[in-house]
N, C-alpha and C positions, 0 to 999 in steps of 0.2 A: 304347478299343480298342487292340489291339496293331498298330501301324502300322509297316510296313517301308518306308523310303524308299531307293530305288535311284537313284543320281545319276551322270550323266555330266558331270563338271566341264568337259570340253573342248567340250561342245556349245554352240552359240550364243555362242562366245567368252566363256565363263564367265558366262553371264547370271545364274545363281543361285549363291549361296554355301550352305554347309552350314547356317549360321544362318538364312538366308532361308527355307530349307525346313523345318527342324526346329522353330523357335520357334512358328510359327502352330499346329502340331498339339499342341505341349506346352501352349500357352496354352488350347487347347480341351479339355485334360484327358486327352489320349491318351498311351499308353506308346509311345515312339518309338524305333526302331532305325534308324540311318543306315549305309548301306554305299556306298562308291564302286564304280562299275562297272569301274574301272580297277585294282582290286585283287582278288586271288583269293578264292574261297570265298563269294562273295555268294549262290550258289545254296543254301548250307546253311541260310539263314534263311527260305527261301520257305515251308516247311511250318509254321513257328512263328508266322507273321503271320496276322492276321484280315483285313487288307487290305494291298495292295501299291501303293505310289505310285512311279511311274517319272517322273523328271525328265530329259529328254534329247530327242534327235532320233529320227528314224524307226529308225535302226539299233539304238539302245538299246531302244526300245519293242518292236521285233520280237524282239530277243534274249530279253527277259524273257517276252514272251508265248509264245514257242516253248518256253522252259524250263518254264513252267507246264503247257503242253499235254503235254510229254514226261513230266512227273512225275504227270500225271493229277490236278492240283490244281484245285479249284473256288474258290480264293481270289480274291475280286474284285480286278481291276486298275483303277487310276485313273492317268490320264496328265496330266502337266504339260508342255506343249509347250516345248521348249527348243532345238530345232535350227533349220536353215535352212528346209526345206520343210514339215516337220511334217505330212506327208500322212496318216499314220495318225490323229493327233489330230484333224485337220480332218474326216476321214471319219467319225469317231465323234461329232463335235460337241463335243470337249473343248477349251474355250477359256477356262475360268474361271481366276481367280487362285488362288494358293496358299491365301490366307485363306478364300476361298469354299469350296475343297475341304475344308479343315480343319473348317469349320463343318458340312458336309453329309456327312462321310465315313461316318457311321453309317447312312445310308439304304441300302436294299437295292440290289444291282446292277440297272441298268435298261437294259443293252445287252449285246450279245454281239460277240465278235471271232472271225472264222473263222481257222483255221490251215490253210494249204494244204500238201499233201503231194505230193512228186515222187518217182516211182520211176524209176530209171535204171540204166544199166550201171555207174555210179559210186556206186551206193548210194542210200539214201533221204535226202532233204533236205526241210526245211520252209521255208515262206515266208509272209509276211504281206501285203506290198504287191503284188508281181507277179513274174513271171518271163518272159523273152522273148528274142528274137533281133532284133538291129538296132543302130543307132548309139548307143543308150544305153550299151551296154557300152564303147564308146570313150570316152564322156564320163566313165564311172566311173574310167578310167585317167588323167584329166586333173584337175589342181588348179585349181579356180575359187573366187573369193572370194565371189561373189554369185549369186543365182538368175538374175538377168538375164544375167550372163556365161555361166552354164551353158546357158541357152536359146540364146545366140548360138553357142556351140560345137556344141550339138546341131543347130541349124539348118544350120550349115556342113557338118557331117558327113552330114546327111541328104541334101543335094543330090547327093553322090557315093557314097552308101552302096550296097553290093553288093545284088544281087537274089538271094534264096535259093530254090532249087527244093526244095519241101518236101511231104512226104506228111502231111496233117493229117486226123485223124478225130475228130469231136465227137459222141459217142453213135453214132447210126446214120447220121450225115451225113459225106460225103466232101468236105472243103474243101481238098483238095490244090491246089497252084498255086505261082506264083512271087511271092514277097513281099519287100518291103524291110524291113518291120517285122512281127513277130508278138509280141503281148503277151497273156499269160494273167493277167488282173487279178482280184485278190481284193478290192481297194478301188477307189475311183474314179480316183485319180491316181498318178503315178509320177514319179521323178526331180525336176526343178525345177518341181513343180506342174503337170505336163502332164496334164490331165484327159482321159483316154482313154475312160472309162466313167462318164459323169455319173450314170447310174441305178444304179450298183452298190451293193449292200447289204453292208456290211462284216461282218455277222453271220449271213448266210444260208449255205446249203450249195451255192450256185451260184457259178460263175466267169464272167467276161466275157472273151470272146475277141475281140481286136482284130487285124484283118488289113489291112495297108496294102500294096497292090500298086503296081507301077511306074506304072500309070495314075493312081494317087492322089498321085503324088509332088509335082506342082505345087500341088495344093490343100493338101496337108499342109505344104509349105514355107511357103505363105502363112499358114497357121494358126500355125506356129512363129514367123514374123516378127511377127505381131500380138502374140503372147504376149511376145516379147522386147522389143517396144516398149511394154509395159505396158498393152496394150489387151485388152478382153474378146474372147474368141473361143471358138467351139465346135468340137470335133474333127469334121472332115469325114467321118470313117469311123464307121459305126454298129456298135457292138459286138454280138456274138452271145452270148446267155445259154446257158451249157452246164453240165452236171453233171460231165463229165470230158472230157479232151482227150488225144490222142496225137499227138506230133510226131516226125518222123524225116526225114532224119538230123539229129541235134543234134550238132554237132562241138565238140571241145575247142579251147581257145585261139583261138576264133573270135569270134563276136559275141553270145555268150550271156551272160545274167546272171540272178541271183536277188536280189531286193530291191536292196541297194546294193553287191553284189559280183559281179565277173565270175565266171562258172561255166560248165563246170567248168575247173579249171586242171590237172587230171591229164593225163598223156601217154597213158595206155592205159585203155580202148580209144580210138581216135581219133574214133569217132563211134558213135551208137546211137539207139535209140528211147526217148523220154521220155514218161511218163504223168503227168497232173495231175488232182488231185481235192481236195476239202476233207476233211481228216482229222477235225477236231473244231472246237468253238467253246469259248471261255472267257468267263466273266462279266466285265463291265466296268461301272464306276461312272462316270457322266457327270453332274456337278452340273447340275441344271436340265434334264436331258435327258428 
């Protein structure tokens, strides 16, 4: 098969080398093309491959998945987790080795990954993990070395996080109120493996809306404390399964984010209404899935 390997060498402190990735597929008899995600023109190879292997963290996986969706390609995507959190890979169940993937790469795709679409005054933008308002946006501006350190920062920010007065409509339901955190989840976890929506299906056309009010602050703080201590914990807020969500006002340079980026960073307009839905799904190959 014609296999395109897209690699983020910086992910996971250089966990994989080019040889580590290419050789198992060549030994399995495949025609391999390798491209670094840190060099231009990697998108030009997408349409020429029979399967695309992404080695990197959540940001890299999301970037490739969104590119496939925007180009309308049904080329199967396979993920080799190589970042810190690997939320997307975990949601898909992609945990096999490079050698295992090379041996099974010819099997048909056995999963789907949904691509979320946001319509806003700042234009259309797509996401794979989640989008939301809350302290996570502050964490994204902070350099942290480990997931545990990230959870510590998030817990500290959550204690004093602002409450946002928001108009929220999910289908025909009015969920407007005052919230510390609002997350629209496409998969089950976000950031440093914070599992907001344990029942989320990464391949369906539904989203999970997580609303954390001021009255939930103490329970949510204890939840983050347990995670930071390396203990098992379940999110104290039950997500709401929705097909579409509208949130207003969503403000610029405030507490908003999409996947692993603060959003929006434009100055104009200063605020607006934002609508979320699933745009499409792409095929995914998960060995043993």
